[in-house]
All heavy atoms as an XYZ file, in Angstrom:
816
protein
N      -1.707      9.260    -16.003
C      -3.047      8.783    -16.000
C      -4.043      9.771    -15.375
O      -3.801     10.126    -14.163
C      -3.115      7.397    -15.356
C      -4.449      6.811    -15.296
S      -4.590      5.068    -14.732
C      -3.245      4.786    -13.687
N      -4.964     10.297    -16.105
C      -5.920     11.181    -15.570
C      -7.155     10.420    -15.075
O      -7.983      9.981    -15.877
C      -6.302     12.230    -16.684
C      -7.310     13.210    -16.158
O      -8.169     13.003    -15.361
N      -7.157     14.452    -16.674
N      -7.221     10.236    -13.771
C      -8.305      9.378    -13.176
C      -9.640      9.966    -13.422
O     -10.637      9.202    -13.619
C      -7.965      9.161    -11.723
C      -6.680      8.404    -11.434
C      -6.554      8.272     -9.860
C      -6.642      7.045    -12.118
N      -9.740     11.275    -13.386
C     -11.051     11.888    -13.611
C     -11.572     11.643    -15.023
O     -12.724     11.281    -15.216
C     -10.982     13.415    -13.360
C     -12.251     14.135    -13.570
C     -13.329     13.771    -12.611
O     -13.007     13.453    -11.427
N     -14.562     13.670    -13.039
N     -10.685     11.716    -15.996
C     -11.080     11.450    -17.399
C     -11.482     10.010    -17.572
O     -12.455      9.676    -18.215
C      -9.945     11.769    -18.316
C     -10.246     11.463    -19.805
C      -8.972     11.405    -20.688
O      -7.943     11.927    -20.311
O      -9.115     10.802    -21.769
N     -10.681      9.082    -16.951
C     -10.985      7.660    -17.072
C     -12.343      7.334    -16.392
O     -13.148      6.633    -16.952
C      -9.929      6.818    -16.403
C      -8.564      6.900    -17.001
C      -7.598      6.084    -16.217
C      -8.588      6.331    -18.480
N     -12.612      8.022    -15.254
C     -13.931      7.779    -14.588
C     -15.051      8.294    -15.419
O     -16.127      7.625    -15.532
C     -13.876      8.424    -13.193
O     -12.807      7.913    -12.413
C     -15.188      8.161    -12.449
N     -14.889      9.471    -16.002
C     -15.894     10.021    -16.885
C     -16.200      9.143    -18.094
O     -17.382      8.884    -18.466
C     -15.524     11.448    -17.365
C     -15.569     12.445    -16.221
C     -14.932     13.802    -16.631
O     -14.521     13.956    -17.827
O     -14.860     14.731    -15.765
N     -15.200      8.507    -18.629
C     -15.350      7.635    -19.740
C     -16.019      6.361    -19.380
O     -16.914      5.910    -20.066
C     -13.949      7.236    -20.416
C     -13.375      8.530    -21.188
C     -11.978      8.228    -21.626
N     -11.863      7.151    -22.548
C     -10.761      6.665    -23.061
N      -9.550      7.131    -22.587
N     -10.746      5.673    -23.897
N     -15.723      5.915    -18.144
C     -16.432      4.685    -17.647
C     -17.877      5.006    -17.344
O     -18.750      4.175    -17.652
C     -15.816      4.309    -16.329
C     -14.509      3.445    -16.404
C     -13.831      3.336    -15.065
C     -14.798      2.105    -16.964
N     -18.194      6.240    -16.869
C     -19.523      6.576    -16.587
C     -20.342      6.696    -17.921
O     -21.478      6.373    -17.957
C     -19.615      7.934    -15.851
C     -19.258      7.837    -14.356
N     -19.075      8.924    -13.580
C     -18.994      6.715    -13.646
C     -18.847      8.492    -12.363
N     -18.683      7.158    -12.375
N     -19.697      7.140    -18.966
C     -20.393      7.212    -20.271
C     -20.812      5.770    -20.700
O     -21.907      5.601    -21.199
C     -19.590      7.881    -21.350
C     -19.640      9.447    -21.270
C     -19.112     10.097    -22.484
N     -17.671      9.901    -22.709
C     -16.743     10.581    -22.158
N     -16.992     11.578    -21.300
N     -15.432     10.312    -22.409
N     -19.878      4.815    -20.604
C     -20.128      3.459    -21.019
C     -21.264      2.895    -20.141
O     -22.178      2.315    -20.637
C     -18.875      2.572    -20.884
C     -17.801      2.979    -21.876
C     -19.193      1.107    -21.011
C     -16.443      2.428    -21.637
N     -21.101      3.125    -18.756
C     -22.159      2.680    -17.854
C     -23.505      3.245    -18.182
O     -24.481      2.520    -18.280
C     -21.741      3.117    -16.466
C     -22.775      2.761    -15.333
C     -22.581      3.600    -14.136
N     -22.818      5.022    -14.413
C     -22.510      6.021    -13.578
N     -21.887      5.766    -12.486
N     -22.808      7.251    -13.924
N     -23.563      4.515    -18.419
C     -24.833      5.253    -18.736
C     -25.427      4.769    -19.987
O     -26.685      4.655    -20.158
C     -24.703      6.721    -18.600
C     -24.296      7.186    -17.199
O     -24.449      6.367    -16.285
O     -23.824      8.307    -17.050
N     -24.582      4.626    -21.052
C     -25.068      4.232    -22.353
C     -25.667      2.808    -22.334
O     -26.443      2.479    -23.240
C     -23.931      4.283    -23.412
C     -23.634      5.763    -23.812
O     -24.399      6.628    -23.594
N     -22.390      5.933    -24.301
N     -25.290      2.036    -21.429
C     -25.755      0.626    -21.297
C     -26.690      0.413    -20.167
O     -27.042     -0.712    -19.886
C     -24.526     -0.277    -21.178
C     -23.758     -0.330    -22.495
O     -24.135     -1.022    -23.437
N     -22.670      0.399    -22.594
N     -27.068      1.465    -19.468
C     -27.989      1.351    -18.294
C     -27.516      0.368    -17.284
O     -28.276     -0.456    -16.764
C     -29.424      0.955    -18.839
C     -30.495      1.176    -17.763
O     -30.251      2.144    -16.906
O     -31.445      0.455    -17.795
N     -26.240      0.471    -16.952
C     -25.608     -0.457    -15.996
C     -25.571      0.171    -14.570
O     -25.127     -0.546    -13.678
C     -24.164     -0.845    -16.421
C     -24.138     -1.684    -17.633
C     -25.138     -2.511    -18.168
C     -23.031     -1.915    -18.501
N     -24.687     -3.137    -19.223
C     -23.352     -2.849    -19.470
C     -21.760     -1.372    -18.435
C     -22.515     -3.229    -20.477
C     -20.842     -1.759    -19.455
C     -21.227     -2.728    -20.422
N     -25.869      1.387    -14.429
C     -25.733      2.044    -13.104
C     -26.519      1.281    -12.009
O     -26.067      1.162    -10.916
C     -26.153      3.469    -13.090
C     -25.781      4.184    -11.769
C     -25.902      5.707    -11.874
O     -26.320      6.221    -12.858
N     -25.375      6.315    -10.871
N     -27.626      0.658    -12.384
C     -28.447     -0.028    -11.382
C     -27.704     -1.275    -10.830
O     -28.014     -1.813     -9.796
C     -29.820     -0.391    -11.974
C     -29.687     -1.263    -13.227
C     -31.080     -1.302    -13.995
N     -30.794     -1.739    -15.339
C     -31.332     -2.867    -15.842
N     -32.151     -3.586    -15.128
N     -31.058     -3.200    -17.074
N     -26.709     -1.701    -11.537
C     -25.923     -2.891    -11.176
C     -24.658     -2.500    -10.385
O     -23.962     -3.303     -9.892
C     -25.539     -3.763    -12.321
C     -26.699     -4.198    -13.161
C     -26.873     -3.772    -14.438
C     -27.629     -5.114    -12.663
C     -27.896     -4.193    -15.210
C     -28.663     -5.471    -13.395
C     -28.831     -5.109    -14.676
N     -24.331     -1.223    -10.395
C     -23.027     -0.747     -9.863
C     -23.112     -0.282     -8.393
O     -22.581      0.764     -8.103
C     -22.520      0.404    -10.769
C     -21.948     -0.104    -12.093
N     -21.168      0.681    -12.890
C     -22.011     -1.338    -12.645
C     -20.882     -0.008    -13.902
N     -21.361     -1.263    -13.800
N     -23.714     -1.153     -7.633
C     -23.594     -0.872     -6.140
C     -22.206     -1.135     -5.706
O     -21.404     -1.878     -6.303
C     -24.564     -1.793     -5.395
O     -24.147     -3.156     -5.525
N     -21.720     -0.573     -4.594
C     -20.428     -0.785     -4.046
C     -20.180     -2.325     -3.895
O     -19.119     -2.863     -4.212
C     -20.451     -0.105     -2.684
C     -21.295      1.077     -2.940
C     -22.423      0.546     -3.804
N     -21.200     -2.997     -3.412
C     -21.011     -4.483     -3.172
C     -20.803     -5.224     -4.496
O     -19.853     -6.002     -4.620
C     -22.308     -5.050     -2.541
C     -22.373     -6.602     -2.473
C     -23.772     -7.071     -2.099
C     -24.769     -7.049     -3.225
N     -24.640     -8.025     -4.285
N     -21.529     -4.916     -5.550
C     -21.330     -5.530     -6.800
C     -20.017     -5.191     -7.485
O     -19.332     -6.062     -8.111
C     -22.461     -5.155     -7.769
C     -23.777     -5.864     -7.432
O     -23.812     -6.798     -6.564
N     -24.855     -5.432     -8.075
N     -19.621     -3.876     -7.327
C     -18.346     -3.461     -7.912
C     -17.167     -4.195     -7.198
O     -16.184     -4.552     -7.866
C     -18.271     -1.944     -7.895
C     -19.173     -1.266     -8.873
C     -19.207      0.194     -8.583
C     -18.844     -1.524    -10.285
N     -17.198     -4.306     -5.906
C     -16.168     -4.994     -5.123
C     -16.103     -6.414     -5.528
O     -14.995     -6.992     -5.702
C     -16.426     -4.803     -3.675
N     -17.265     -7.083     -5.703
C     -17.262     -8.446     -6.086
C     -16.671     -8.597     -7.530
O     -15.950     -9.548     -7.830
C     -18.597     -9.035     -6.019
C     -19.060     -9.256     -4.590
S     -20.624    -10.184     -4.304
C     -21.651     -9.683     -5.560
N     -17.061     -7.699     -8.401
C     -16.564     -7.760     -9.789
C     -15.065     -7.599     -9.833
O     -14.356     -8.278    -10.600
C     -17.339     -6.745    -10.651
N     -14.530     -6.638     -9.011
C     -13.079     -6.491     -9.017
C     -12.444     -7.758     -8.479
O     -11.391     -8.114     -9.004
C     -12.752     -5.257     -8.140
N     -13.032     -8.429     -7.491
C     -12.483     -9.622     -6.976
C     -12.449    -10.735     -8.022
O     -11.481    -11.482     -8.150
C     -13.295    -10.068     -5.733
O     -12.848    -11.298     -5.253
N     -13.494    -10.845     -8.775
C     -13.588    -11.816     -9.876
C     -12.507    -11.567    -10.856
O     -11.825    -12.542    -11.327
C     -15.011    -11.871    -10.522
C     -15.005    -12.729    -11.794
C     -16.060    -12.348     -9.534
N     -12.326    -10.315    -11.322
C     -11.255    -10.021    -12.220
C      -9.839    -10.270    -11.646
O      -8.962    -10.749    -12.350
C     -11.375     -8.556    -12.717
C     -12.614     -8.211    -13.460
C     -12.848     -9.098    -14.669
O     -11.879     -9.575    -15.257
O     -14.048     -9.191    -15.133
N      -9.739    -10.035    -10.371
C      -8.441    -10.352     -9.720
C      -8.147    -11.865     -9.746
O      -7.017    -12.319     -9.933
C      -8.405     -9.826     -8.261
C      -7.092     -9.885     -7.588
S      -5.957     -8.689     -8.390
C      -4.408     -9.448     -7.869
N      -9.264    -12.629     -9.539
C      -9.136    -14.090     -9.606
C      -8.688    -14.545    -10.980
O      -7.951    -15.456    -11.114
C     -10.476    -14.781     -9.169
N      -9.201    -13.856    -12.035
C      -8.795    -14.207    -13.399
C      -7.380    -13.844    -13.625
O      -6.665    -14.564    -14.308
C      -9.676    -13.443    -14.392
C     -11.160    -13.991    -14.397
C     -12.105    -13.261    -15.301
O     -11.564    -12.419    -16.127
O     -13.311    -13.527    -15.233
N      -6.873    -12.795    -13.026
C      -5.440    -12.433    -13.040
C      -4.608    -13.574    -12.331
O      -3.601    -14.004    -12.877
C      -5.150    -11.074    -12.451
C      -3.707    -10.615    -12.412
C      -3.136    -10.543    -13.796
C      -3.622     -9.302    -11.662
N      -5.080    -13.908    -11.179
C      -4.338    -14.989    -10.429
C      -4.242    -16.236    -11.249
O      -3.253    -17.006    -11.258
C      -5.019    -15.195     -9.095
C      -4.484    -16.444     -8.341
C      -4.853    -13.920     -8.192
N      -5.291    -16.573    -11.965
C      -5.348    -17.830    -12.752
C      -4.307    -17.917    -13.749
O      -3.763    -18.939    -14.085
C      -6.715    -17.896    -13.377
C      -6.976    -19.300    -14.073
C      -8.385    -19.350    -14.612
O      -8.957    -18.325    -15.017
O      -8.901    -20.471    -14.683
N      -3.865    -16.806    -14.291
C      -2.735    -16.746    -15.265
C      -1.503    -17.340    -14.643
O      -0.718    -18.016    -15.341
C      -2.469    -15.326    -15.786
C      -3.714    -14.835    -16.562
C      -1.223    -15.262    -16.591
C      -3.681    -13.393    -16.821
N      -1.259    -17.152    -13.378
C      -0.058    -17.542    -12.697
C      -0.179    -18.893    -11.985
O       0.772    -19.422    -11.457
C       0.398    -16.497    -11.677
C       0.667    -15.178    -12.344
C      -0.321    -14.164    -12.308
C       1.884    -14.941    -12.948
C      -0.070    -12.933    -12.978
C       2.124    -13.764    -13.576
C       1.190    -12.732    -13.545
N      -1.385    -19.464    -11.950
C      -1.621    -20.712    -11.223
C      -0.734    -21.779    -11.726
O      -0.602    -21.944    -12.918
C      -3.065    -21.061    -11.344
C      -3.477    -22.265    -10.475
C      -4.964    -22.558    -10.614
O      -5.659    -22.117    -11.519
N      -5.436    -23.372     -9.700
N      -0.060    -22.421    -10.862
C       0.853    -23.556    -11.139
C       2.144    -23.172    -11.821
O       2.928    -23.985    -12.230
C       0.155    -24.662    -11.934
C      -1.159    -25.023    -11.425
C      -2.296    -24.909    -12.221
C      -1.476    -25.539    -10.202
N      -3.364    -25.314    -11.397
C      -2.907    -25.727    -10.133
C      -0.776    -25.794     -9.043
C      -3.585    -26.124     -9.008
C      -1.445    -26.344     -7.882
C      -2.817    -26.472     -7.977
N       2.433    -21.863    -11.858
C       3.683    -21.384    -12.441
C       4.748    -21.337    -11.307
O       4.442    -21.036    -10.143
C       3.541    -19.993    -12.962
O       2.652    -19.933    -14.030
N       5.954    -21.556    -11.680
C       7.072    -21.314    -10.733
C       7.319    -19.822    -10.562
O       6.770    -19.002    -11.411
C       8.342    -22.023    -11.232
O       8.798    -21.311    -12.374
N       8.161    -19.507     -9.666
C       8.464    -18.013     -9.507
C       9.125    -17.515    -10.757
O       8.757    -16.420    -11.248
C       9.427    -17.755     -8.326
C       8.812    -18.116     -6.925
C       7.724    -17.164     -6.586
O       7.825    -15.944     -6.886
O       6.707    -17.631     -5.953
N      10.006    -18.262    -11.335
C      10.718    -17.829    -12.593
C       9.684    -17.695    -13.730
O       9.750    -16.735    -14.509
C      11.817    -18.754    -12.939
C      13.026    -18.667    -12.023
O      13.170    -17.536    -11.408
O      13.820    -19.632    -11.959
N       8.840    -18.700    -13.851
C       7.821    -18.685    -14.912
C       6.904    -17.438    -14.870
O       6.503    -16.899    -15.854
C       7.035    -19.957    -14.956
C       7.806    -21.170    -15.409
C       6.989    -22.471    -15.120
O       6.292    -22.589    -14.188
N       7.282    -23.457    -15.991
N       6.544    -17.125    -13.623
C       5.676    -15.960    -13.407
C       6.304    -14.637    -13.845
O       5.611    -13.641    -14.120
C       5.213    -15.898    -11.926
O       6.295    -15.427    -11.053
N       7.615    -14.652    -13.911
C       8.367    -13.436    -14.328
C       8.708    -13.453    -15.851
O       9.179    -12.451    -16.351
C       9.648    -13.273    -13.541
C       9.496    -13.082    -12.046
C      10.794    -13.013    -11.345
N      10.684    -13.039     -9.926
C      10.362    -11.989     -9.151
N      10.095    -10.793     -9.653
N      10.194    -12.148     -7.846
N       8.359    -14.489    -16.498
C       8.679    -14.675    -17.958
C       7.483    -15.133    -18.704
O       7.514    -16.178    -19.334
C       9.840    -15.633    -18.057
C      11.140    -15.185    -17.420
C      12.247    -16.208    -17.445
O      12.164    -17.217    -18.183
N      13.293    -16.012    -16.675
N       6.433    -14.380    -18.617
C       5.185    -14.786    -19.309
C       5.357    -14.793    -20.842
O       6.092    -13.884    -21.372
C       4.064    -13.879    -18.870
C       3.633    -13.904    -17.473
C       2.511    -12.860    -17.231
C       3.138    -15.268    -17.025
N       4.725    -15.699    -21.512
C       4.657    -15.630    -22.945
C       3.909    -14.371    -23.406
O       3.112    -13.890    -22.636
C       3.951    -16.887    -23.432
N       4.151    -13.876    -24.593
C       3.465    -12.645    -24.964
C       2.015    -12.705    -24.861
O       1.364    -11.685    -24.363
C       3.908    -12.502    -26.495
C       5.210    -13.175    -26.570
C       5.077    -14.306    -25.583
N       1.316    -13.764    -25.208
C      -0.155    -13.805    -25.061
C      -0.564    -13.834    -23.596
O      -1.608    -13.267    -23.266
C      -0.712    -15.033    -25.842
C      -0.273    -16.377    -25.348
C       1.008    -16.963    -25.842
O       1.709    -16.232    -26.596
O       1.400    -18.053    -25.457
N       0.200    -14.483    -22.728
C      -0.092    -14.468    -21.273
C       0.093    -13.052    -20.714
O      -0.729    -12.574    -19.937
C       0.779    -15.399    -20.513
C       0.525    -16.873    -20.739
C       1.519    -17.676    -20.025
O       2.747    -17.581    -20.230
N       1.077    -18.603    -19.156
N       1.173    -12.349    -21.182
C       1.389    -11.017    -20.738
C       0.256     -9.991    -21.169
O      -0.198     -9.210    -20.380
C       2.706    -10.477    -21.273
C       3.213     -9.154    -20.733
C       3.374     -9.126    -19.201
C       4.542     -8.792    -21.393
N      -0.233    -10.220    -22.329
C      -1.306     -9.413    -22.877
C      -2.615     -9.738    -22.060
O      -3.295     -8.774    -21.691
C      -1.580     -9.654    -24.366
N      -2.859    -11.012    -21.763
C      -3.921    -11.398    -20.923
C      -3.828    -10.786    -19.550
O      -4.890    -10.235    -19.043
C      -4.100    -12.911    -20.920
C      -5.290    -13.421    -20.214
N      -5.430    -14.703    -19.837
C      -6.460    -12.862    -19.853
C      -6.594    -14.892    -19.224
N      -7.205    -13.762    -19.237
N      -2.697    -10.850    -18.935
C      -2.515    -10.242    -17.640
C      -2.820     -8.740    -17.687
O      -3.481     -8.188    -16.765
C      -1.038    -10.466    -17.157
N      -2.382     -8.100    -18.715
C      -2.665     -6.635    -18.854
C      -4.137     -6.403    -18.953
O      -4.581     -5.398    -18.315
N      -4.857     -7.153    -19.656
C      -6.295     -7.017    -19.717
C      -6.978     -7.180    -18.364
O      -7.829     -6.389    -18.009
C      -6.918     -8.042    -20.714
C      -6.611     -7.764    -22.130
C      -7.381     -6.573    -22.695
O      -8.508     -6.385    -22.420
N      -6.678     -5.759    -23.374
N      -6.520     -8.136    -17.614
C      -7.129     -8.373    -16.300
C      -6.758     -7.219    -15.316
O      -7.583     -6.824    -14.499
C      -6.718     -9.784    -15.748
C      -7.138    -10.933    -16.608
C      -8.582    -10.978    -16.912
O      -9.428    -10.391    -16.198
O      -8.941    -11.687    -17.913
N      -5.503     -6.806    -15.424
C      -5.133     -5.589    -14.538
C      -6.019     -4.473    -14.855
O      -6.463     -3.767    -13.979
C      -3.638     -5.268    -14.764
C      -3.245     -3.940    -14.095
C      -2.741     -6.413    -14.130
N      -6.207     -4.229    -16.133
C      -7.054     -3.094    -16.566
C      -8.505     -3.264    -15.977
O      -9.090     -2.319    -15.547
N      -9.070     -4.477    -16.123
C     -10.361     -4.758    -15.544
C     -10.413     -4.408    -14.029
O     -11.387     -3.753    -13.595
C     -10.704     -6.215    -15.757
C     -11.179     -6.495    -17.212
O     -11.449     -5.640    -17.949
O     -11.102     -7.713    -17.518
N      -9.457     -4.881    -13.293
C      -9.429     -4.624    -11.803
C      -9.391     -3.129    -11.564
O     -10.161     -2.594    -10.769
C      -8.199     -5.311    -11.207
C      -8.063     -4.876     -9.705
C      -8.331     -6.870    -11.288
N      -8.503     -2.402    -12.267
C      -8.381     -1.010    -12.020
C      -9.646     -0.216    -12.375
O     -10.104      0.611    -11.625
C      -7.155     -0.408    -12.756
C      -7.129      1.106    -12.796
C      -5.893     -0.948    -12.245
N     -10.271     -0.562    -13.490
C     -11.497      0.092    -13.869
C     -12.613     -0.136    -12.904
O     -13.394      0.794    -12.550
C     -11.877     -0.369    -15.318
C     -10.921      0.153    -16.394
C     -11.365     -0.373    -17.748
C     -10.796      1.665    -16.387
N     -12.724     -1.378    -12.409
C     -13.831     -1.593    -11.393
C     -13.481     -0.882    -10.059
O     -14.413     -0.374     -9.440
C     -13.925     -3.106    -11.096
C     -14.879     -3.827    -12.090
C     -14.411     -4.943    -12.773
C     -16.188     -3.418    -12.200
C     -15.205     -5.564    -13.688
C     -16.991     -4.107    -13.152
C     -16.570     -5.179    -13.876
O     -17.315     -5.819    -14.706
N     -12.190     -0.771     -9.751
C     -11.854     -0.043     -8.525
C     -12.138      1.521     -8.729
O     -12.587      2.190     -7.744
C     -10.427     -0.193     -8.106
C     -10.125     -1.668     -7.638
C      -8.649     -1.776     -7.360
C     -10.977     -2.007     -6.403
N     -11.951      2.017     -9.929
C     -12.291      3.410    -10.191
C     -13.856      3.650    -10.053
O     -14.288      4.587     -9.426
C     -11.904      3.778    -11.659
C     -10.493      4.283    -11.789
C     -10.161      4.441    -13.275
C     -10.217      5.579    -11.096
N     -14.620      2.711    -10.571
C     -16.088      2.789    -10.422
C     -16.447      2.659     -8.950
O     -17.357      3.394     -8.457
C     -16.728      1.725    -11.291
C     -16.770      1.915    -12.751
C     -17.195      0.671    -13.501
C     -17.650      3.081    -13.157
N     -15.789      1.804     -8.193
C     -16.102      1.627     -6.779
C     -15.828      2.915     -6.066
O     -16.640      3.397     -5.209
C     -15.281      0.483     -6.161
C     -15.478      0.210     -4.752
C     -16.962     -0.138     -4.365
C     -14.558     -0.945     -4.315
N     -14.638      3.506     -6.307
C     -14.353      4.791     -5.664
C     -15.366      5.837     -6.002
O     -15.826      6.584     -5.059
C     -12.935      5.282     -6.103
S     -11.591      4.454     -5.330
N     -15.830      5.861     -7.269
C     -16.848      6.902     -7.634
C     -18.093      6.627     -6.850
O     -18.721      7.580     -6.305
C     -17.130      6.735     -9.125
O     -18.115      7.610     -9.543
N     -18.560      5.404     -6.728
C     -19.804      5.096     -5.961
C     -19.646      5.439     -4.493
O     -20.672      5.781     -3.902
C     -20.109      3.605     -6.174
C     -20.701      3.315     -7.571
C     -21.949      4.087     -7.924
O     -22.927      4.092     -7.088
O     -22.039      4.676     -8.993
N     -18.495      5.238     -3.972
C     -18.286      5.520     -2.520
C     -17.943      6.975     -2.246
O     -17.872      7.312     -1.082
C     -17.238      4.613     -1.953
C     -17.570      3.107     -1.949
C     -16.359      2.385     -1.490
C     -18.788      2.849     -1.031
N     -17.707      7.806     -3.304
C     -17.304      9.157     -3.089
C     -15.861      9.299     -2.627
O     -15.522     10.302     -1.958
N     -15.051      8.350     -2.981
C     -13.629      8.363     -2.678
C     -12.837      8.841     -3.864
O     -13.147      8.585     -4.992
C     -13.077      6.957     -2.347
C     -13.704      6.245     -1.025
C     -13.256      4.805     -1.027
C     -13.267      7.031      0.174
N     -11.795      9.622     -3.606
C     -10.867     10.126     -4.642
C      -9.740      9.086     -4.661
O      -8.945      8.993     -3.751
C     -10.357     11.517     -4.237
C      -9.416     12.056     -5.271
O      -8.434     11.337     -5.648
O      -9.690     13.189     -5.780
N      -9.627      8.348     -5.735
C      -8.616      7.292     -5.810
C      -7.227      7.834     -5.639
O      -6.394      7.207     -4.966
C      -8.721      6.512     -7.137
C      -7.594      5.421     -7.156
S      -7.656      4.060     -8.346
C      -9.170      3.261     -8.065
N      -6.938      8.980     -6.312
C      -5.611      9.549     -6.101
C      -5.302      9.825     -4.613
O      -4.213      9.456     -4.164
C      -5.508     10.808     -6.973
C      -4.106     11.411     -6.986
O      -3.217     10.710     -7.525
O      -3.938     12.493     -6.489
N      -6.270     10.382     -3.926
C      -6.098     10.693     -2.493
C      -5.851      9.407     -1.740
O      -5.009      9.377     -0.816
C      -7.266     11.464     -1.932
C      -7.262     12.924     -2.306
C      -8.464     13.657     -1.694
O      -8.989     13.180     -0.624
O      -8.804     14.679     -2.257
N      -6.767      8.415     -1.887
C      -6.601      7.198     -1.054
C      -5.316      6.404     -1.349
O      -4.652      5.883     -0.464
C      -7.873      6.309     -1.126
C      -9.109      6.955     -0.661
C      -8.042      5.732     -2.509
N      -4.890      6.436     -2.586
C      -3.648      5.754     -2.984
C      -2.440      6.536     -2.320
O      -1.543      5.895     -1.749
C      -3.516      5.574     -4.448
C      -2.108      5.126     -4.812
C      -4.569      4.577     -5.007
N      -2.490      7.832     -2.512
C      -1.323      8.632     -1.878
C      -1.358      8.488     -0.367
O      -0.246      8.437      0.201
C      -1.514     10.071     -2.298
C      -1.131     10.303     -3.762
C      -1.321     11.797     -4.172
N      -1.161     11.939     -5.597
C       0.090     12.099     -6.180
N       1.191     12.030     -5.464
N       0.125     12.208     -7.445
N      -2.480      8.503      0.237
C      -2.556      8.302      1.733
C      -1.990      6.989      2.147
O      -1.220      6.851      3.087
C      -3.965      8.511      2.245
N      -2.343      5.927      1.397
C      -1.877      4.521      1.729
C      -0.330      4.477      1.554
O       0.375      3.897      2.277
C      -2.654      3.518      0.897
C      -2.210      2.155      1.223
C      -2.472      1.768      2.667
C      -2.052      0.388      2.958
N      -2.248      0.027      4.428
N       0.135      5.090      0.424
C       1.597      5.107      0.145
C       2.313      5.844      1.187
O       3.367      5.391      1.724
C       1.864      5.712     -1.209
C       3.293      5.755     -1.686
C       3.868      4.310     -1.768
C       3.372      6.378     -3.058
N       1.843      6.967      1.667
C       2.432      7.758      2.765
C       2.479      6.919      4.011
O       3.518      6.931      4.738
C       1.732      9.100      2.930
N       1.417      6.208      4.260
C       1.341      5.355      5.501
C       2.389      4.262      5.367
O       3.119      3.945      6.302
C      -0.054      4.816      5.627
C      -0.156      3.902      6.883
O       0.107      4.399      7.984
O      -0.580      2.753      6.720
N       2.490      3.693      4.243
C       3.510      2.592      3.980
C       4.925      3.138      4.043
O       5.797      2.433      4.713
C       3.308      1.882      2.627
O       2.108      1.227      2.630
N       5.162      4.334      3.584
C       6.513      4.923      3.737
C       6.804      5.156      5.155
O       7.922      4.924      5.650
C       6.560      6.245      2.893
C       6.610      6.020      1.419
C       6.401      7.319      0.636
O       5.814      8.291      1.126
O       6.873      7.307     -0.512
N       5.846      5.638      5.877
C       6.066      5.953      7.318
C       6.407      4.694      8.100
O       7.198      4.633      8.967
C       4.809      6.648      7.846
C       4.943      7.314      9.189
C       3.704      8.219      9.567
N       2.413      7.644      9.244
C       1.670      8.021      8.169
N       2.100      8.912      7.331
N       0.500      7.478      7.933
N       5.613      3.638      7.737
C       5.852      2.397      8.497
C       7.027      1.505      8.044
O       7.552      0.821      8.868
C       4.494      1.546      8.382
C       3.289      2.225      9.050
C       2.041      1.519      8.752
N       2.043      0.092      9.137
C       1.296     -0.847      8.639
N       0.545     -0.549      7.595
N       1.403     -2.085      9.037
N       7.345      1.576      6.763
C       8.233      0.577      6.237
C       9.520      1.117      5.608
O      10.488      0.407      5.399
C       7.589     -0.358      5.232
C       6.391     -1.028      5.783
C       5.093     -0.745      5.251
C       6.509     -1.903      6.820
C       3.993     -1.326      5.833
C       5.417     -2.597      7.332
C       4.076     -2.290      6.836
N       9.550      2.467      5.250
C      10.770      3.000      4.608
C      11.889      3.208      5.652
O      11.598      3.545      6.776
C      10.414      4.372      3.958
N      12.999      2.938      5.216
C      14.151      3.067      6.181
C      15.113      4.093      5.663
O      15.292      4.417      4.606
C      14.914      1.742      6.281
C      13.896      0.736      6.893
C      14.614     -0.646      7.077
C      13.604     -1.570      7.492
N      13.910     -2.484      8.451
């Protein structure tokens, strides 16, 4: 996954629709949270086993919501001047240091 290319494509969509004025870090964080809530809703009231065996339409819906969350996070990183690859790698390295045995 080329994060730079994805971010550029997102910026084109944003710019073509004059949405940049809405893309403050606060708004993007809230939008990502809303999309995450939509993902959580797919699993609401499911058992552990059911959550691992989604029907095809539920799985497709989950994929759409995951995509929404990731795209909003890419836009958020762009607005904050963060490199998503760097912050994810740094967090993973921290987790490995703390939790890997």
